[in-house]
N, C-alpha and C positions, 0 to 999 in steps of 0.2 A: 610790086616793089621794083624800082628801076634796076637795071642790070648792074650799074656801077656801085650800088649800095648793098649788094648781096654779100653776106658774110662768107660765103664759099667762093668768092671771087679769087682768082689766082693772084692778083696784085695785092689784095688785102692779106692773103696768106703769106706772101713773101715779106710784106712790111711787118706783119706780126712776128715772123721768125727773126727778122733783123732786130726788132725791138727787144725780143727775148734774149738774143745774143748780147745786145748792148747792156741790158740789165744784168745778165750773168757776168759780164766782164767787170762791171762796176762792183757787184757783190764780191767777186774774186779779189779785186784790188783792195777793197776795204777790209776783207777778212784776212788778207795776206800782209797787212801792215805790221802786225807783230810777226816777225819772220818765222817763229816756231810753228805757226798755224798754216804755213804755206802748203804743207802736205794735205791737210784736211780740206783746205779750200780747193786745191787742184782735184782731189778726189771727188768733191761735191760737184764741181763743174763737169767733170767727165761723166759722172752718173746722171746728172740732169740733162746734159746734151743727148746722151743715149736714150734716156727714157722719154723726155718731153719733146725735144726738137726733132729727133729722127723718127720716133714712133708716134708722136702726137697723142700722148697719153694723159698728161696732166698739166697744171700750171707750173711754169719754170721756177718762179720765185718760191713757191711752196715746197717743191721737191728739193730745191737747193738747200733750204734751211733744214729740212728733214735729214738730208744726206750729210750736211755739215755737222749737225748735232750727233748723229749716230756714229760717225767715223772720226770724231775729234780726237779721242784718246789714242786709238790704234794708229791713225795716220800721223799724228804728231810724234809718237814714239818711233815710228818707222822713218820719218823724215830726219829726226835727230840722229838715229842710228846710221842712216845713209850719209848725213853730213859729217859725222865723225869718221 
């Protein structure tokens, strides 16, 4: 396989990380439109960046939705309490 098409290439790794960050930013924006869910979406982005981007463990979009669903109630209540 030519050197430029190798999946372990440094440039493809950087592009993959940049695309993951862009997708996470879009997910965060869309899930933050109802302002009460901004806590859950911020928590999900933080969790996903730590697990997927820094540690290269899983797919970013899958982990984002898992974290968003699991932290929705707790994070929303904490954000409302902080807002008051």
